[in-house]
N, C-alpha and C positions, 0 to 999 in steps of 0.2 A: 266502337269507333275512341280517334282520340280526344281529348281536352281538350290537343294540342291547337295555338292557330296554325290557320289556312300555310305561312310562313316555316314558320317549323317541322310544319308536316316537310315541305323541299325541300328545303336542307338538309333530312332526316334521307330523303330519296337522291336528293343527288348525295348522296353522300356513300350512301347506298352505293350507286354508280361507279364516283372512286373506289371502295374497298374493291365491288370486282373484278375491276378494273385492271390495280395491282395484284389481286388472284391471278387469272387470263397471265400476267407479267412473268409469275414467279417463277411459272414452269420452266422459264426459260433461262438463261445464261446472258449476264451480259454481252458477250461478243453476238450473237440470238438474236437479241431486243432491241439491236440496230443494222441488224439485217435485212436488206427488199431484196426479193424475190427479182432476179435481174427479166428484162423486157417482157413489166408485168407494173401492172400501175398501185397495187399492193404498198405500199409504205410500208414502211418497220412496222411493228408494233409499241415502240419508243418513239415514234415521229405522232403515232396514233394517240398513246398515249400524252402528251404534249401539249396539243393540241384542244385536249379536254377538258386538258389545265390553263389553259391560254381561254376557253371559253368560261370558263369557271368565271375570269379575273376577268372580259371584257363583258361579261348577261351580268353579274353577281356582288362580284364586290368589287368594283370600282360604281360604276352608277348607283348601284343603292347601298352601298357601306360606308361608298367615297371614298376610294381608298386611292393611293395611287399608282397608277399602272407598273408591279414587278419583273411581270416575270420577262421582256425582252429580255430586261437592262438587266435577268441577273444571268438569263440565260448567254449575251455577252461576254458575262467578264467569269461567267463557272460553269460552261454547257454538261444538259443531263444525258451522262452516259452509260449511268445503270443504276437499276432497282433501289442499292442505299436512294443516290442522289432525288431519281422519282419518286419513294413516297416517303423522303422527309417533302419534298415540293406537295406534293399530294399531302401528307399527317396538315402543315402548316396551311393552304388552303378550304382545310376538311376541317377543321378547328375557325377559319374566319368566319368558313359560309354562313355556322351554325351560331357563331359571335353574334354576327348579321342578322338571322333570322330568328332566335328565335323568341327576339322580344318583340318581332314586328307583330304588332296589333290587326288582327283585320279589316280595321277601317283602314289601314293605310294599304293594304291592297292596287286598290284604286287609283292611289297617285300618281302623278307622272317624278319624272328620274329625266333628270337633266338632256337632256339626247348630244352636246356637248360631244358624252365623252363614246359616244357610238353609232359615230357618222361614218355614216359608212356599211356599219352594219343592219342600221333597220332600214328594212323594203322599203320602209311609209316616208312621210317628209315628217307625219306628228312624231310629239314627243311617246316612246311610250308608257304604259304604267308596270308598275312598279312589277304586275301578273305579267303583264307580257314579259317584259324582261325573264322571269325565273319560267314561266311553258318554253322561252326560247331556254336559256340554261337544261334545261332535263331534255327538248327536243334534241341540241348538237351534241351533249356529252350522251345521249342513251346511244347516238350515229355515231361518237367514237366509241363509244364499248363495243357496238359490236365492227366495228373497223378495226378495234387493237384483240378483239377474240377471233374471228379471223384471218389479222395477221400472223395470231399468234400459231394456229392448224400452218396455217402456210408453209411456216419460216422450220413450223417440229415435224413437218412430214418433210417438206426439204432433207433434213436434217437428217433425219433416221437413218441411221447404217441398211444396207441393205444383208437382211441374211444370206446363208447361204441356200437354203431351199425358197427366199425369196428370189435369187438365181436359176432360177429350173428354166424359166423358163428362152433366160438370154443363152440356153447352149447351143453356139451350134448357129447361128443370126449371124456371127462375119462366114458361116460356110454356105449361106443360101446364098441359091442363086434370085435376082429378081425381073423380071421379064419386064419390056416395058409393054404393052399394046399397038403394034401398029409400027413399032422399028423395026 
């Protein structure tokens, strides 16, 4: 068992989720990173990865670290459209998460955070504790990681070129008569 504070352990968990998200995105070129399948509720891997970064900002950097929300403003100025831009964003929030959480003692985990930055994000009317914010950040980040991994799989499956051997079952399809019962 590590002697790190509970907050430092949360920082490591969030950083691992962030690195795993980037690892999943590395398998796709930038154009496919932005692609989402038509007629599907699966968003693009990049959109889910940005949502993860936004949740880290909303549940850790702003309420616990006292930082100003930057992601929405920076996305308006310079949108994230590539793995390099996403990696830069992620390295900044991972560094910030460690800066904020690594030195928080366990005695601070039950302190209440200012509810103003969390308006609309918290289900209850009560101010959340540092511990509640960190649990929520891990929960939401893990959810987004799963969405990123699923979206990367769907996108990669849909973009894989079919080999000639994969087309064998399609031969003669256009020549096959289809009969409809009762007609």
